[in-house]
TINUKE-389564 format. One line per field, with one value per residue: residue in one letter; residue number from 1; x, y, z of N, C-alpha, C in turn. Coordinates in steps of 0.1 Angstrom, whole numbers, always signed. Layout:
! TINUKE-389564
residuo: [a_...]
num: [NUM_...]
nu: [X_...]
nv: [Y_...]
nw: [Z_...]
cau: [X_...]
cav: [Y_...]
caw: [Z_...]
cu: [X_...]
cv: [Y_...]
cw: [Z_...]
! end
This chain:
! TINUKE-389564
residuo: [m_e_i_n_i_s_k_k_l_e_k_i_n_i_n_g_e_i_i_p_n_a_p_m_c_n_y_t_s_f_k_t_g_g_t_a_d_i_l_i_v_p_r_g_y_h_d_l_i_k_i_m_e_f_s_g_e_y_n_i_p_v_f_i_l_g_g_g_a_n_i_l_v_a_d_r_g_i_r_g_i_v_i_e_m_s_k_f_n_e_v_n_f_k_n_d_i_c_s_s_g_a_g_l_p_i_s_s_l_a_e_t_a_a_n_n_n_w_g_g_l_d_f_i_y_g_m_p_g_t_v_g_g_a_v_w_m_n_a_r_c_y_n_v_s_v_s_d_i_l_v_n_v_k_y_i_d_k_n_l_n_i_i_n_l_g_r_n_e_i_k_t_s_f_a_y_k_i_s_p_f_q_k_s_d_r_i_i_l_s_a_t_f_k_l_k_k_g_i_k_t_d_i_w_e_k_m_v_d_h_k_k_d_r_e_q_k_g_h_y_k_f_p_s_a_g_s_v_f_k_n_n_r_n_f_g_r_p_t_g_e_i_i_d_s_l_g_l_k_g_y_s_i_g_g_a_k_i_a_d_f_h_g_n_i_i_i_n_t_g_d_a_k_s_g_e_i_k_k_i_i_d_y_t_i_k_t_v_k_e_n_t_g_f_s_l_e_p_e_v_q_l_i_g_d_w_d_r_g_k_n_e_y_m_d]
num: [1_2_3_4_5_6_7_8_9_10_11_12_13_14_15_16_17_18_19_20_21_22_23_24_25_26_27_28_29_30_31_32_33_34_35_36_37_38_39_40_41_42_43_44_45_46_47_48_49_50_51_52_53_54_55_56_57_58_59_60_61_62_63_64_65_66_67_68_69_70_71_72_73_74_75_76_77_78_79_80_81_82_83_84_85_86_87_88_89_90_91_92_93_94_95_96_97_98_99_100_101_102_103_104_105_106_107_108_109_110_111_112_113_114_115_116_117_118_119_120_121_122_123_124_125_126_127_128_129_130_131_132_133_134_135_136_137_138_139_140_141_142_143_144_145_146_147_148_149_150_151_152_153_154_155_156_157_158_159_160_161_162_163_164_165_166_167_168_169_170_171_172_173_174_175_176_177_178_179_180_181_182_183_184_185_186_187_188_189_190_191_192_193_194_195_196_197_198_199_200_201_202_203_204_205_206_207_208_209_210_211_212_213_214_215_216_217_218_219_220_221_222_223_224_225_226_227_228_229_230_231_232_233_234_235_236_237_238_239_240_241_242_243_244_245_246_247_248_249_250_251_252_253_254_255_256_257_258_259_260_261_262_263_264_265_266_267_268_269_270_271_272_273_274_275_276_277_278_279_280_281_282_283_284_285_286_287_288_289_290_291_292_293_294_295_296_297_298_299_300_301_302_303_304_305_306_307_308_309_310_311_312_313_314_315]
nu: [+8_+5_+1_+2_-18_-25_-17_-33_-58_-59_-71_-98_-126_-136_-154_-148_-125_-92_-69_-37_-18_-32_-34_-48_-53_-64_-90_-104_-120_-104_-80_-58_-37_-23_-14_-37_-36_-49_-72_-105_-129_-159_-182_-207_-233_-225_-198_-191_-199_-181_-157_-160_-163_-138_-121_-130_-122_-94_-90_-88_-88_-115_-125_-152_-157_-172_-179_-157_-159_-161_-140_-108_-79_-52_-17_-1_-16_-40_-45_-51_-81_-98_-130_-145_-174_-186_-198_-223_-249_-274_-307_-341_-375_-407_-437_-439_-417_-383_-355_-321_-287_-260_-236_-239_-233_-246_-256_-260_-281_-301_-302_-312_-337_-349_-350_-369_-391_-394_-391_-375_-350_-335_-323_-298_-283_-253_-236_-207_-200_-216_-248_-249_-230_-243_-265_-252_-240_-263_-268_-272_-287_-297_-317_-329_-328_-313_-327_-352_-366_-361_-370_-364_-336_-313_-291_-261_-255_-232_-230_-233_-259_-287_-305_-333_-339_-366_-390_-401_-381_-361_-370_-366_-339_-323_-307_-297_-273_-266_-265_-276_-256_-231_-218_-213_-208_-222_-230_-240_-262_-282_-306_-338_-361_-387_-403_-414_-439_-432_-424_-401_-384_-388_-378_-351_-344_-344_-323_-301_-299_-291_-266_-253_-252_-235_-212_-208_-201_-177_-172_-162_-137_-112_-96_-115_-134_-158_-180_-162_-168_-197_-227_-241_-270_-269_-248_-256_-250_-238_-211_-190_-190_-183_-156_-145_-148_-129_-106_-95_-97_-79_-57_-29_-12_+16_+5_-21_-51_-73_-101_-100_-124_-144_-150_-155_-144_-118_-90_-71_-44_-28_-6_-10_-7_-24_-19_-13_-38_-52_-39_-47_-74_-74_-62_-81_-103_-92_-87_-113_-126_-111_-116_-144_-157_-171_-175_-163_-176_-163_-172_-158_-143_-116_-96_-78_-42_-35_-16_-26_-40_-67_-99_-102_-104_-84_-91]
nv: [-12_+23_+41_+45_+26_+21_+45_+64_+54_+63_+87_+83_+79_+51_+26_+0_-29_-27_-45_-48_-65_-90_-125_-145_-172_-177_-170_-184_-214_-233_-229_-216_-193_-160_-129_-102_-68_-49_-57_-51_-50_-39_-23_-17_-2_+25_+25_+9_+24_+46_+33_+25_+50_+60_+41_+46_+73_+71_+52_+25_-10_-32_-60_-80_-100_-130_-158_-171_-195_-204_-196_-192_-180_-162_-172_-151_-133_-106_-76_-43_-35_-57_-64_-76_-91_-99_-86_-78_-91_-93_-106_-109_-117_-118_-129_-153_-144_-139_-119_-114_-103_-99_-110_-131_-165_-190_-214_-208_-191_-209_-225_-207_-201_-226_-230_-212_-224_-224_-236_-244_-236_-257_-273_-262_-263_-269_-263_-244_-208_-176_-158_-137_-148_-171_-161_-147_-168_-182_-206_-241_-272_-305_-304_-279_-244_-213_-191_-201_-196_-170_-137_-110_-88_-67_-42_-24_-2_+7_+34_+38_+38_+25_-3_-23_-56_-72_-99_-105_-97_-114_-139_-137_-131_-149_-181_-216_-218_-192_-157_-123_-108_-117_-107_-79_-48_-47_-47_-69_-64_-75_-102_-115_-140_-163_-184_-216_-226_-248_-276_-275_-298_-315_-301_-298_-324_-329_-312_-322_-347_-338_-327_-350_-364_-349_-352_-379_-379_-368_-340_-326_-335_-326_-293_-276_-266_-277_-289_-285_-281_-272_-291_-305_-309_-318_-334_-359_-373_-369_-345_-353_-381_-384_-374_-393_-416_-413_-419_-400_-395_-391_-380_-359_-328_-316_-304_-305_-323_-344_-356_-388_-398_-385_-374_-347_-330_-311_-313_-298_-312_-305_-288_-274_-252_-224_-223_-249_-261_-248_-258_-284_-281_-270_-291_-311_-300_-300_-327_-339_-326_-335_-363_-366_-345_-327_-295_-285_-264_-243_-238_-226_-195_-176_-155_-124_-118_-132_-148_-143_-120_-117_-131_-161_-194_-218_-224]
nw: [+0_-7_+13_+48_+65_+91_+105_+92_+100_+126_+126_+124_+144_+160_+177_+176_+173_+161_+143_+133_+107_+108_+113_+89_+90_+114_+111_+92_+80_+68_+80_+70_+51_+46_+62_+69_+60_+76_+101_+110_+136_+136_+159_+154_+132_+128_+131_+110_+87_+90_+86_+59_+46_+51_+37_+11_+8_+7_-12_-5_-7_+4_+22_+32_+59_+69_+85_+75_+62_+36_+20_+5_+15_+2_+5_+6_+19_+25_+10_+22_+39_+61_+71_+99_+108_+132_+154_+146_+155_+166_+174_+166_+172_+158_+159_+134_+121_+119_+126_+120_+127_+104_+112_+130_+139_+118_+128_+154_+152_+144_+167_+186_+175_+176_+203_+209_+200_+172_+139_+108_+102_+107_+87_+82_+104_+122_+102_+93_+94_+89_+93_+73_+55_+47_+34_+14_+0_-6_+8_+8_+19_+23_+4_+7_+4_+16_+5_+3_+26_+31_+36_+36_+31_+45_+34_+27_+1_-27_-24_+2_+12_+30_+20_+14_+4_-9_-6_-32_-50_-40_-49_-76_-80_-67_-69_-74_-50_-56_-53_-55_-43_-47_-69_-65_-47_-24_+11_+34_+61_+77_+79_+73_+82_+74_+96_+110_+132_+159_+179_+205_+213_+191_+170_+177_+176_+149_+142_+155_+143_+117_+122_+132_+108_+93_+108_+104_+78_+79_+81_+103_+109_+101_+94_+70_+41_+39_+13_-17_-44_-64_-67_-97_-116_-142_-143_-134_-111_-77_-72_-56_-59_-86_-85_-68_-84_-102_-89_-72_-45_-15_-28_-26_-19_-4_+27_+21_+11_-7_+9_+23_+30_+16_-16_-23_-5_+6_+27_+54_+66_+86_+83_+59_+31_+16_-11_-18_-14_-34_-57_-57_-61_-87_-101_-97_-111_-137_-141_-139_-160_-183_-182_-181_-193_-179_-163_-134_-108_-85_-51_-32_-25_-39_-22_-17_-21_-47_-73_-99_-96_-97_-87_-98_-111_-129_-164]
cau: [+0_+12_-1_+3_-32_-26_-16_-45_-69_-59_-79_-112_-130_-145_-154_-144_-111_-83_-58_-28_-12_-40_-32_-61_-55_-72_-103_-109_-122_-93_-69_-46_-37_-13_-19_-44_-29_-56_-85_-113_-142_-168_-191_-221_-235_-218_-184_-190_-199_-169_-146_-162_-160_-123_-116_-133_-114_-80_-90_-82_-97_-121_-131_-161_-155_-182_-173_-145_-161_-161_-130_-94_-71_-38_-6_+5_-25_-50_-41_-62_-89_-108_-140_-150_-188_-192_-206_-236_-253_-287_-317_-354_-386_-420_-445_-431_-406_-370_-344_-308_-276_-253_-224_-242_-232_-259_-260_-265_-295_-309_-304_-321_-350_-354_-353_-382_-401_-395_-384_-373_-335_-329_-315_-285_-276_-241_-228_-200_-203_-226_-260_-246_-224_-253_-273_-244_-238_-275_-264_-282_-284_-309_-327_-335_-319_-316_-336_-366_-372_-356_-381_-358_-321_-310_-277_-255_-250_-219_-231_-235_-273_-293_-315_-340_-342_-378_-393_-403_-368_-354_-375_-361_-325_-315_-308_-289_-260_-263_-273_-272_-245_-218_-211_-216_-201_-232_-226_-252_-263_-291_-315_-351_-366_-401_-401_-425_-441_-430_-421_-386_-378_-389_-369_-338_-341_-340_-310_-291_-297_-284_-253_-247_-250_-223_-201_-205_-195_-163_-171_-155_-125_-100_-100_-119_-145_-170_-180_-154_-175_-211_-233_-248_-279_-266_-238_-263_-247_-231_-197_-181_-190_-175_-142_-142_-148_-116_-95_-88_-97_-66_-47_-24_+0_+20_-4_-35_-55_-87_-103_-103_-138_-154_-143_-158_-139_-103_-87_-58_-40_-21_+3_-13_-7_-35_-15_-14_-52_-56_-33_-55_-87_-71_-59_-94_-111_-86_-89_-127_-129_-105_-122_-159_-162_-178_-167_-167_-177_-159_-179_-148_-139_-102_-95_-65_-31_-31_-7_-33_-45_-81_-104_-107_-97_-80_-101]
cav: [+0_+35_+49_+37_+25_+22_+59_+70_+50_+70_+99_+81_+75_+40_+18_-14_-33_-26_-54_-48_-77_-101_-138_-149_-186_-177_-165_-192_-228_-240_-226_-213_-179_-150_-118_-90_-55_-44_-63_-43_-55_-27_-26_-14_+4_+38_+21_+4_+36_+54_+26_+25_+63_+61_+33_+53_+85_+67_+42_+12_-21_-37_-74_-83_-113_-136_-169_-176_-209_-208_-188_-196_-168_-164_-173_-137_-125_-97_-62_-34_-37_-68_-60_-88_-87_-107_-78_-76_-104_-92_-115_-105_-125_-112_-140_-163_-137_-138_-111_-116_-96_-107_-116_-142_-178_-195_-225_-201_-186_-221_-229_-197_-203_-239_-228_-205_-233_-220_-244_-239_-234_-270_-278_-256_-265_-277_-257_-232_-196_-167_-155_-130_-157_-181_-154_-144_-180_-189_-219_-252_-285_-314_-299_-266_-233_-202_-183_-206_-190_-156_-127_-96_-86_-53_-41_-11_-2_+13_+48_+37_+39_+13_-8_-36_-65_-79_-112_-106_-96_-126_-149_-136_-129_-160_-194_-226_-213_-180_-146_-110_-102_-123_-98_-65_-42_-45_-53_-74_-60_-84_-110_-118_-153_-168_-197_-224_-229_-262_-280_-274_-311_-321_-293_-301_-338_-328_-305_-332_-357_-332_-326_-363_-368_-342_-358_-392_-376_-363_-326_-319_-342_-317_-280_-277_-257_-285_-292_-276_-279_-273_-302_-300_-320_-323_-344_-371_-378_-359_-342_-362_-395_-383_-373_-406_-426_-411_-423_-389_-395_-393_-372_-348_-320_-310_-307_-305_-336_-347_-365_-403_-402_-377_-368_-333_-322_-310_-310_-294_-323_-299_-277_-271_-239_-222_-226_-263_-264_-243_-267_-296_-277_-268_-304_-318_-294_-304_-342_-342_-321_-344_-376_-367_-334_-318_-284_-283_-250_-242_-230_-218_-182_-172_-141_-119_-115_-144_-145_-138_-107_-117_-143_-171_-206_-221_-228]
caw: [+0_-8_+25_+61_+68_+106_+109_+87_+108_+139_+124_+125_+158_+160_+190_+173_+175_+150_+144_+122_+103_+114_+106_+85_+94_+126_+108_+82_+84_+62_+89_+61_+46_+52_+71_+63_+64_+88_+103_+119_+141_+140_+169_+149_+119_+126_+129_+96_+78_+91_+79_+45_+42_+52_+26_-1_+7_+4_-22_+1_-9_+16_+21_+43_+64_+78_+93_+69_+59_+22_+14_+6_+16_-3_+15_+7_+27_+19_+10_+25_+52_+63_+81_+105_+111_+143_+164_+140_+160_+173_+169_+170_+168_+158_+154_+127_+114_+127_+120_+126_+122_+94_+118_+139_+133_+113_+137_+167_+150_+144_+181_+192_+169_+181_+218_+210_+193_+158_+130_+95_+101_+111_+76_+81_+117_+121_+91_+98_+87_+95_+86_+61_+46_+42_+25_+3_-8_-7_+13_+6_+23_+24_-6_+11_+3_+25_-1_+4_+38_+33_+32_+35_+34_+46_+31_+23_-13_-29_-20_+17_+15_+35_+11_+17_-7_-4_-10_-46_-56_-37_-57_-90_-81_-61_-76_-67_-45_-62_-48_-62_-35_-51_-79_-61_-35_-13_+24_+41_+75_+85_+71_+79_+77_+78_+102_+112_+146_+162_+193_+207_+213_+178_+161_+181_+171_+135_+141_+160_+132_+106_+127_+132_+94_+89_+115_+98_+65_+81_+80_+114_+113_+98_+89_+56_+38_+35_-1_-25_-57_-65_-75_-110_-120_-155_-141_-131_-98_-69_-76_-48_-65_-98_-81_-62_-95_-109_-80_-66_-30_-10_-36_-17_-22_+9_+38_+16_+7_-10_+20_+20_+33_+8_-27_-25_+6_+7_+41_+59_+75_+98_+79_+45_+26_+7_-25_-20_-16_-47_-67_-57_-67_-101_-106_-98_-122_-149_-143_-142_-174_-193_-182_-182_-200_-170_-158_-120_-104_-71_-41_-24_-32_-38_-16_-13_-30_-55_-85_-111_-94_-96_-81_-107_-112_-142_-173]
cu: [+9_+11_+0_-11_-34_-26_-28_-57_-70_-68_-94_-115_-140_-144_-149_-129_-104_-71_-49_-22_-19_-37_-45_-63_-63_-87_-110_-110_-111_-81_-56_-48_-28_-20_-27_-37_-36_-69_-93_-126_-151_-178_-206_-221_-226_-203_-182_-190_-187_-157_-148_-160_-144_-117_-118_-124_-100_-79_-84_-92_-102_-127_-140_-160_-166_-175_-161_-146_-160_-151_-116_-85_-57_-28_+1_-4_-35_-45_-53_-68_-98_-117_-147_-163_-194_-200_-220_-244_-267_-298_-331_-365_-399_-429_-436_-419_-394_-360_-331_-297_-267_-241_-227_-240_-245_-265_-265_-279_-305_-312_-314_-335_-356_-358_-365_-393_-404_-386_-382_-358_-328_-320_-301_-277_-264_-231_-220_-204_-214_-238_-258_-239_-233_-262_-265_-242_-251_-273_-275_-278_-298_-321_-335_-324_-323_-327_-351_-373_-369_-367_-375_-343_-319_-295_-274_-251_-237_-219_-234_-250_-278_-305_-321_-343_-354_-380_-395_-390_-359_-358_-369_-346_-316_-317_-299_-275_-256_-272_-268_-260_-232_-211_-215_-208_-211_-227_-239_-251_-271_-300_-327_-357_-380_-399_-414_-427_-439_-428_-406_-379_-377_-379_-355_-334_-337_-326_-299_-288_-289_-269_-246_-244_-237_-211_-197_-198_-181_-161_-162_-142_-112_-105_-103_-129_-157_-168_-172_-161_-190_-215_-240_-257_-276_-255_-244_-260_-239_-216_-187_-179_-182_-160_-137_-140_-135_-104_-88_-89_-84_-54_-42_-13_+4_+10_-18_-38_-70_-90_-106_-117_-149_-147_-145_-153_-124_-100_-73_-54_-32_-12_+2_-11_-19_-31_-16_-29_-56_-51_-42_-69_-85_-69_-72_-102_-105_-89_-103_-131_-123_-111_-137_-165_-170_-169_-172_-166_-174_-169_-170_-143_-124_-102_-81_-55_-26_-23_-14_-39_-60_-86_-110_-98_-93_-91_-100]
cv: [+13_+43_+39_+37_+27_+37_+66_+67_+57_+83_+96_+75_+64_+33_+4_-16_-32_-35_-54_-62_-89_-114_-144_-164_-187_-174_-173_-207_-237_-239_-223_-198_-170_-140_-108_-78_-50_-52_-55_-50_-44_-32_-23_-7_+17_+35_+17_+15_+44_+47_+26_+39_+65_+54_+40_+65_+82_+56_+29_+1_-27_-51_-76_-97_-118_-146_-175_-190_-213_-200_-195_-184_-171_-164_-159_-128_-116_-83_-53_-37_-49_-64_-73_-85_-93_-99_-75_-89_-104_-101_-110_-114_-117_-122_-150_-157_-135_-129_-113_-108_-105_-115_-128_-155_-184_-206_-219_-196_-198_-226_-220_-199_-215_-237_-220_-211_-228_-229_-238_-237_-247_-275_-273_-257_-274_-272_-245_-220_-188_-165_-148_-139_-167_-174_-151_-156_-186_-204_-229_-265_-292_-308_-287_-255_-221_-193_-188_-200_-176_-147_-113_-97_-71_-52_-27_-12_+5_+27_+49_+40_+25_+9_-21_-43_-74_-92_-114_-106_-109_-137_-149_-135_-140_-173_-204_-221_-200_-169_-133_-103_-107_-115_-84_-61_-40_-53_-56_-70_-70_-91_-114_-131_-156_-182_-204_-228_-244_-264_-281_-288_-317_-314_-297_-316_-338_-322_-315_-342_-351_-331_-339_-368_-361_-348_-371_-390_-370_-348_-319_-326_-334_-303_-282_-266_-264_-288_-281_-272_-280_-286_-297_-312_-326_-333_-358_-378_-367_-357_-351_-376_-394_-382_-386_-416_-424_-414_-412_-388_-399_-386_-361_-340_-313_-314_-307_-318_-337_-358_-379_-406_-394_-370_-353_-324_-323_-306_-305_-304_-318_-288_-273_-256_-237_-225_-240_-267_-260_-252_-279_-293_-276_-282_-312_-313_-300_-319_-345_-338_-331_-358_-377_-356_-324_-307_-281_-268_-249_-234_-221_-206_-179_-157_-137_-118_-127_-139_-139_-124_-106_-131_-153_-183_-209_-226_-243]
cw: [+0_+5_+37_+66_+83_+110_+104_+96_+122_+138_+125_+139_+158_+173_+188_+174_+161_+152_+132_+119_+110_+106_+102_+87_+106_+124_+97_+86_+78_+72_+81_+58_+54_+60_+63_+68_+77_+89_+113_+123_+145_+150_+165_+136_+117_+124_+114_+86_+78_+84_+64_+39_+41_+40_+13_-3_+2_-6_-17_-1_+5_+13_+34_+46_+73_+87_+87_+64_+45_+14_+15_+4_+11_+8_+16_+14_+19_+21_+14_+38_+51_+74_+86_+112_+124_+153_+159_+143_+167_+166_+175_+164_+168_+151_+147_+119_+124_+119_+127_+119_+114_+101_+127_+132_+130_+122_+150_+164_+150_+158_+188_+188_+175_+196_+220_+202_+179_+149_+117_+92_+104_+100_+76_+94_+115_+110_+97_+90_+94_+87_+73_+51_+40_+32_+12_-6_-12_-4_+11_+12_+25_+16_-2_+10_+12_+18_+0_+16_+41_+28_+30_+38_+34_+43_+28_+9_-14_-25_-5_+21_+20_+25_+16_+4_-2_-10_-25_-54_-52_-46_-71_-91_-74_-69_-68_-63_-52_-55_-55_-55_-40_-61_-77_-50_-23_+0_+31_+56_+83_+75_+79_+73_+82_+83_+104_+127_+148_+176_+195_+206_+199_+168_+164_+176_+157_+134_+145_+149_+121_+110_+127_+118_+89_+95_+108_+84_+66_+81_+91_+117_+111_+94_+74_+53_+34_+20_-9_-38_-56_-71_-87_-114_-133_-154_-139_-118_-90_-73_-69_-54_-78_-95_-76_-74_-103_-101_-73_-51_-25_-17_-27_-23_-9_+20_+34_+10_+4_+1_+15_+22_+25_-3_-29_-13_+5_+21_+43_+69_+86_+94_+65_+43_+17_-8_-28_-22_-30_-58_-68_-64_-82_-108_-107_-109_-135_-152_-146_-156_-185_-193_-184_-191_-192_-164_-144_-117_-89_-63_-34_-32_-29_-33_-13_-24_-37_-67_-96_-109_-95_-92_-92_-108_-127_-151_-175]
! end
């Protein structure tokens, strides 16, 4: 950076925490990645606006961090400012409508809803990540997508105006693991869901079953991002099965490895580098394309100072 961000930040008055040279391995589910120039944890909306105004004035890039569950941060780290949204975590219920801050872990929201006898979020229980991240990705499990129960998203646009995305727009702008936030500068502040009245014990039974299923699939055995590639109905079978059929399970580079227990999960066996994980992703895409003609689409987003200078995988 041409300017000293830390010194410039002294000029703005925020209540949140400012962490120079933050190791991103502490903030991602892969447990890899270099340092961010500056990581800021704003305590609320006013902090966030001040940070965005500051970044705009000095033309400093900003990355919004949720739970770090679906990203692969470059070993060279992230230039500019990373905004960590964990303090945006308020939850409110009004009849069957639940509103949550973007920084709340999505599993925590499911727990709170269940404890108040509200179901509908059980499908996502046990998944890492935040409410904002689940909306951004339009997370999907057990044939249910976040957009199926999403009724409103409050966000900040590039001009720092607060905008509400309503149910009609959600119906037309969300698709399978796609949301309109993936190709925009909009920052998700909160999300509102329509839930179903239920019985606490019954809802918890479903949630525990889903978490056990994830445990049996090996999701919690090693640091990972869960499924690396999207499933595609045109493939005729799950992506993990395709990868397995090509004998790729167990394929490793350094400390990164395609899990022995699931073809669509890449794990950090202890000392993996992000570059090693990316090489496995690229190799898997290439091998599947050559042998089946299918083009795998990664769910994992490349973030930070990668060689190509932009977030894309090899063709």
